[in-house]
C-alpha positions in Angstrom: -17.3 11.5 1.9 -16.2 11.7 4.9 -16.0 9.8 8.2 -19.0 10.7 10.7 -20.0 8.4 13.4 -22.8 7.4 11.0 -20.9 6.3 8.3 -17.9 4.5 9.2 -14.2 4.6 7.6 -14.2 1.9 4.7 -11.0 -0.3 4.4 -10.6 -2.6 1.2 -8.4 -5.8 1.5 -7.0 -6.4 -1.5 -5.7 -9.9 -2.7 -1.9 -9.9 -3.0 -1.9 -6.2 -2.3 -2.1 -2.7 0.0 -5.2 -1.7 2.0 -7.0 0.6 0.5 -8.0 3.4 3.2 -10.6 6.1 2.6 -8.4 9.4 3.7 -7.6 11.6 5.2 -5.6 9.2 8.3 -2.5 9.2 10.0 -0.9 5.7 10.4 1.6 5.0 13.9 3.8 3.0 13.0 5.3 0.6 15.5 8.1 2.5 16.6 5.1 5.6 17.8 6.3 7.6 14.3 3.2 9.6 13.4 3.0 9.5 8.9 0.1 11.6 7.7 -1.9 11.7 4.4 -4.7 13.9 3.7 -5.2 12.2 0.3 -9.2 10.6 -0.1 -7.9 7.1 -0.4 -4.5 6.3 0.7 -2.8 2.9 0.2 -1.2 1.2 3.4 1.5 -1.4 2.2 0.4 -5.1 3.7 3.9 -6.5 2.1 6.5 -4.4 3.8 8.7 -4.2 0.6 8.1 -0.3 -0.3 10.6 2.5 0.0 7.8 5.0 1.4 5.7 2.6 4.3 3.6 2.8 5.7 2.4 3.5 2.2 1.9 1.4 -1.1 4.6 2.2 -3.2 3.7 -0.6 -5.5 6.7 -2.9 -4.9 4.5 -5.8 -4.3 3.9 -6.7 -7.9 5.8 -9.6 -9.4 8.3 -8.5 -11.7 8.7 -10.8 -14.2 11.6 -11.4 -15.2 12.4 -10.9 -19.1 15.2 -14.4 -20.5 18.7 -12.7 -20.9 20.3 -13.8 -24.8 21.8 -16.9 -23.0 18.7 -18.4 -21.3 17.7 -18.5 -25.0 20.0 -20.3 -26.5 20.4 -23.2 -24.1 
């Protein structure tokens, strides 16, 4: 549903995750650079780990490291 004066833009906040914003939208960075997305829902990075900042690329997810063979033998 589009953003109208009767229905404000919705932003969903997730613990340890991005902000989910109803699009389309423009994001203005600290340096004044404008990034545009025309998607229905846009994930905005809040951890600053994304390689595609300000868009979230799921870099915030915790990576589980598998133990190596050396670590298994100790």
